C-alpha positions as CSV (number, residue, x, y, z in Angstrom):
1,M,18.9,-80.8,-55.6
2,K,18.7,-79.6,-52.0
3,Q,21.4,-77.1,-51.1
4,E,23.1,-77.0,-47.7
5,K,22.9,-73.6,-46.1
6,L,26.2,-72.4,-44.7
7,W,26.8,-69.2,-42.7
8,L,30.2,-67.4,-42.7
9,F,31.1,-64.1,-41.0
10,D,34.3,-62.0,-40.9
11,F,35.0,-61.2,-37.2
12,D,36.4,-57.6,-37.4
13,G,34.6,-56.6,-40.5
14,A,31.1,-57.9,-39.5
15,L,30.8,-59.0,-35.9
16,A,32.9,-56.7,-33.7
17,G,30.7,-53.6,-33.8
18,G,33.3,-51.3,-35.3
19,R,35.5,-51.4,-32.1
20,K,39.2,-50.7,-32.2
21,Y,41.3,-53.7,-33.3
22,H,42.9,-54.6,-29.9
23,A,39.6,-53.9,-28.0
24,A,37.4,-55.8,-30.5
25,R,34.7,-58.0,-28.9
26,L,31.7,-59.8,-30.3
27,D,28.7,-57.5,-30.7
28,P,25.9,-58.6,-28.3
29,D,23.3,-58.8,-31.0
30,C,25.7,-60.8,-33.2
31,R,26.3,-63.2,-30.3
32,D,22.6,-63.8,-30.1
33,M,22.5,-64.2,-33.9
34,L,25.3,-66.8,-33.9
35,I,23.5,-68.8,-31.1
36,M,20.3,-68.8,-33.1
37,L,22.1,-69.9,-36.3
38,I,24.0,-72.7,-34.4
39,E,20.6,-74.0,-33.1
40,K,19.0,-73.9,-36.5
41,F,22.0,-75.0,-38.6
42,P,24.3,-77.0,-36.3
43,G,27.7,-77.6,-37.8
44,R,27.0,-75.1,-40.6
45,V,28.2,-71.8,-39.0
46,A,31.7,-70.3,-39.1
47,V,33.6,-67.1,-38.2
48,V,36.8,-66.3,-40.1
49,S,39.4,-63.7,-39.4
50,S,42.9,-62.6,-40.4
51,R,43.8,-62.8,-36.7
52,S,45.6,-65.8,-35.3
53,L,43.4,-68.7,-34.3
54,N,44.2,-68.3,-30.6
55,D,43.3,-64.6,-30.8
56,L,40.1,-65.2,-32.6
57,A,39.0,-68.0,-30.2
58,C,39.4,-65.7,-27.2
59,R,36.9,-63.2,-28.7
60,I,34.1,-65.6,-29.7
61,P,32.3,-66.9,-26.6
62,A,29.9,-69.1,-28.7
63,P,30.6,-72.8,-28.7
64,G,29.5,-74.9,-31.7
65,L,31.2,-72.7,-34.3
66,F,33.9,-73.4,-36.9
67,L,36.6,-70.7,-36.3
68,G,39.0,-69.9,-39.2
69,G,42.2,-68.0,-38.2
70,T,44.8,-66.5,-40.5
71,S,42.1,-65.9,-43.1
72,G,41.0,-69.6,-43.1
73,L,44.4,-71.3,-43.2
74,A,44.0,-72.6,-39.6
75,W,40.6,-73.9,-38.3
76,L,39.3,-74.8,-34.9
77,L,36.5,-77.3,-35.2
78,P,33.4,-77.4,-33.0
79,G,34.6,-80.6,-31.4
80,G,37.9,-79.1,-30.4
81,G,40.1,-80.5,-33.2
82,K,42.2,-78.4,-35.5
83,R,42.8,-78.4,-39.3
84,I,45.6,-76.6,-41.1
85,F,45.7,-75.9,-44.9
86,H,49.4,-75.9,-45.8
87,S,49.2,-76.2,-49.6
88,I,48.9,-72.5,-50.3
89,V,52.2,-71.5,-48.5
90,G,55.8,-72.3,-49.4
91,K,59.0,-70.8,-50.6
92,P,57.4,-67.7,-52.4
93,L,56.0,-66.7,-49.0
94,Y,59.4,-66.6,-47.2
95,K,61.1,-64.9,-50.2
96,A,58.4,-62.1,-50.0
97,R,58.9,-61.8,-46.2
98,A,62.6,-61.4,-46.6
99,A,62.0,-58.6,-49.1
100,L,59.3,-56.8,-47.1
101,L,60.5,-56.9,-43.5
102,P,63.2,-54.2,-43.9
103,R,60.7,-51.8,-45.4
104,I,58.2,-52.4,-42.7
105,K,60.8,-51.9,-40.0
106,E,61.6,-48.5,-41.7
107,L,57.9,-47.5,-41.4
108,E,57.8,-48.5,-37.8
109,L,60.9,-46.4,-37.0
110,N,59.9,-43.3,-39.0
111,C,56.1,-43.3,-38.7
112,G,55.3,-45.2,-35.5
113,V,53.3,-47.9,-37.3
114,D,52.0,-50.7,-35.1
115,T,52.7,-53.9,-37.0
116,E,51.0,-57.3,-36.7
117,D,52.9,-60.2,-38.3
118,R,50.6,-63.0,-39.4
119,L,53.3,-65.0,-41.3
120,W,51.5,-64.8,-44.7
121,A,50.5,-61.1,-44.2
122,F,51.3,-58.0,-42.3
123,T,48.7,-55.6,-40.9
124,L,49.9,-52.0,-40.3
125,H,47.6,-50.5,-37.6
126,V,47.4,-46.7,-38.0
127,P,44.4,-45.3,-36.1
128,H,46.7,-43.4,-33.7
129,L,48.4,-41.6,-36.7
130,S,47.3,-38.5,-38.5
131,R,45.4,-38.7,-41.8
132,E,48.5,-37.4,-43.7
133,I,50.7,-40.1,-42.3
134,Q,48.1,-42.8,-42.9
135,K,47.9,-41.7,-46.5
136,Y,51.7,-41.8,-46.8
137,I,51.9,-45.3,-45.3
138,F,49.3,-46.6,-47.8
139,N,50.9,-45.0,-50.7
140,T,54.3,-46.3,-49.7
141,A,52.9,-49.8,-49.3
142,Q,51.4,-49.6,-52.8
143,T,54.9,-49.2,-54.2
144,W,55.8,-52.6,-52.7
145,R,53.4,-54.5,-55.0
146,S,56.0,-55.1,-57.8
147,V,59.1,-55.2,-55.5
148,C,57.8,-57.8,-53.1
149,S,55.0,-59.5,-55.2
150,C,52.4,-58.6,-52.6
151,E,48.9,-57.2,-52.5
152,V,47.9,-54.1,-50.5
153,F,44.4,-53.4,-49.0
154,Q,43.2,-50.4,-47.1
155,G,40.9,-50.9,-44.2
156,P,39.2,-48.3,-41.9
157,E,42.2,-48.3,-39.5
158,S,44.8,-50.4,-41.1
159,V,46.8,-51.3,-44.2
160,K,46.9,-55.0,-44.9
161,I,49.7,-56.4,-46.9
162,H,49.3,-60.0,-48.3
163,L,52.6,-61.6,-49.2
164,L,51.1,-63.9,-51.8
165,R,49.3,-62.8,-55.0
166,E,46.7,-65.5,-54.3
167,N,43.9,-64.0,-52.2
168,I,44.0,-66.5,-49.3
169,K,40.6,-65.4,-48.0
170,D,39.1,-66.4,-51.4
171,A,39.9,-70.0,-50.5
172,V,37.8,-69.8,-47.3
173,F,34.8,-70.9,-49.4
174,S,36.3,-74.1,-50.5
175,H,38.1,-74.7,-47.2
176,F,34.8,-74.5,-45.2
177,C,33.1,-76.8,-47.7
178,S,36.0,-79.2,-47.5
179,L,35.8,-79.3,-43.7
180,L,32.2,-80.4,-44.0
181,G,32.7,-82.8,-46.9
182,L,30.4,-80.8,-49.1
183,D,30.6,-80.0,-52.8
184,P,30.8,-76.1,-53.2
185,D,28.2,-76.4,-56.0
186,A,25.8,-77.9,-53.5
187,V,25.8,-75.2,-50.9
188,L,24.0,-71.9,-50.4
189,M,26.4,-69.6,-48.4
190,T,25.7,-66.4,-46.7
191,Y,28.7,-64.2,-45.9
192,A,29.2,-60.8,-44.2
193,G,32.4,-58.7,-44.3
194,G,33.6,-55.2,-44.4
195,D,36.8,-54.5,-46.4
196,E,38.4,-54.8,-49.8
197,N,40.0,-58.1,-48.9
198,D,36.5,-59.6,-48.9
199,I,35.7,-58.8,-52.5
200,P,37.0,-62.0,-54.2
201,L,35.3,-64.2,-51.6
202,M,32.1,-62.2,-52.0
203,R,32.2,-62.5,-55.8
204,R,32.7,-66.3,-55.5
205,I,29.8,-66.7,-53.2
206,L,27.5,-64.7,-55.5
207,Q,28.6,-66.9,-58.4
208,H,27.3,-69.8,-56.4
209,N,24.0,-67.9,-55.9
210,G,24.7,-67.1,-52.2
211,Y,24.1,-64.0,-50.2
212,V,26.7,-61.4,-49.2
213,Y,26.5,-58.4,-46.8
214,T,28.8,-55.4,-46.6
215,I,29.0,-53.7,-43.2
216,G,29.6,-50.0,-43.9
217,D,28.5,-47.2,-46.2
218,T,29.2,-48.6,-49.6
219,P,28.5,-52.1,-51.0
220,L,31.8,-53.9,-51.9
221,V,30.3,-55.8,-54.8
222,P,27.3,-55.5,-57.1
223,G,24.5,-57.8,-56.0
224,G,25.4,-57.6,-52.4
225,H,23.4,-56.2,-49.5
226,L,24.4,-53.2,-47.4
227,V,24.0,-52.8,-43.6
228,K,25.3,-50.0,-41.5
229,N,26.7,-51.8,-38.5
230,S,27.0,-55.2,-36.7
231,S,23.8,-54.8,-34.8
232,L,21.8,-54.2,-38.0
233,L,23.5,-57.2,-39.6
234,A,22.2,-59.4,-36.8
235,H,18.7,-58.1,-37.2
236,E,18.9,-58.7,-40.9
237,I,20.0,-62.3,-40.4
238,F,17.2,-62.9,-37.9
239,R,14.8,-61.5,-40.4
240,L,16.2,-63.6,-43.2
241,C,15.9,-66.8,-41.1
242,E,12.3,-65.9,-40.0
243,S,11.2,-65.3,-43.6
244,A,12.8,-68.5,-44.7
245,G,11.1,-70.4,-41.9
246,S,7.7,-68.8,-42.8
247,A,8.2,-69.8,-46.5
248,A,9.0,-73.4,-45.5
249,A,5.9,-73.5,-43.2
250,D,3.7,-72.3,-46.0
251,I,5.1,-74.9,-48.4
252,A,4.5,-77.6,-45.8
253,E,0.9,-76.4,-45.2
254,Q,0.2,-76.3,-49.0
255,R,1.5,-79.9,-49.3
256,S,-0.6,-81.0,-46.4
257,C,-3.7,-79.4,-48.0
258,H,-3.1,-81.0,-51.3
259,G,-2.5,-84.4,-49.7
260,S,-5.9,-84.2,-47.9
261,I,-7.9,-83.4,-51.0
């Protein structure tokens, strides 16, 4: 059975070139990579982010993409329509928010944390704070796991707090397939990301025989590929597409030769 090739990239973790959160822009090499993929695989390329959909859309000047904001809960379609996946949120979310908000306000007051509220999650931006304070913030957030039924992830310059035990980003795989009307077992997905929050999604893609790339110094999952930065990721994807194209051309040539015998 022929598998549909899908391409999915995290914005900040893979495509933004390691820039500071508020100054993040699409890496020029990654822009060229996305344009190439859109041409070769129209309607099969997506960028996902924990940012709001509006924030993400302002930073991706490449039409023809699926854009998934709030970690894939809200989608902007290539034709301009929108799709929201509501089923994963509900009363548990708002109960967790009520328990967590006073604690976050306390950190803002005492430590100078810059907080981004994403409804289902909070991101505590800490690059302007000392290493000691950053460590204190992360350790404090860790103590909230049982109190607020949340999950805590540490990024390069932030602490991410998910208010639901379910890893929402893990659902990106099925959400993207659903948007395309495809069976997840019938797709071959390539994904690139860069922090702990990506691990469940990466594992799921590997279970479906896909490809995953970690941007950074250490692979996030066994079986994944490692690239140092966004520019090198783009070159790796170009190389992957070129090798796949060469292999397809070889197969076509072999079939032609056999047919002429």
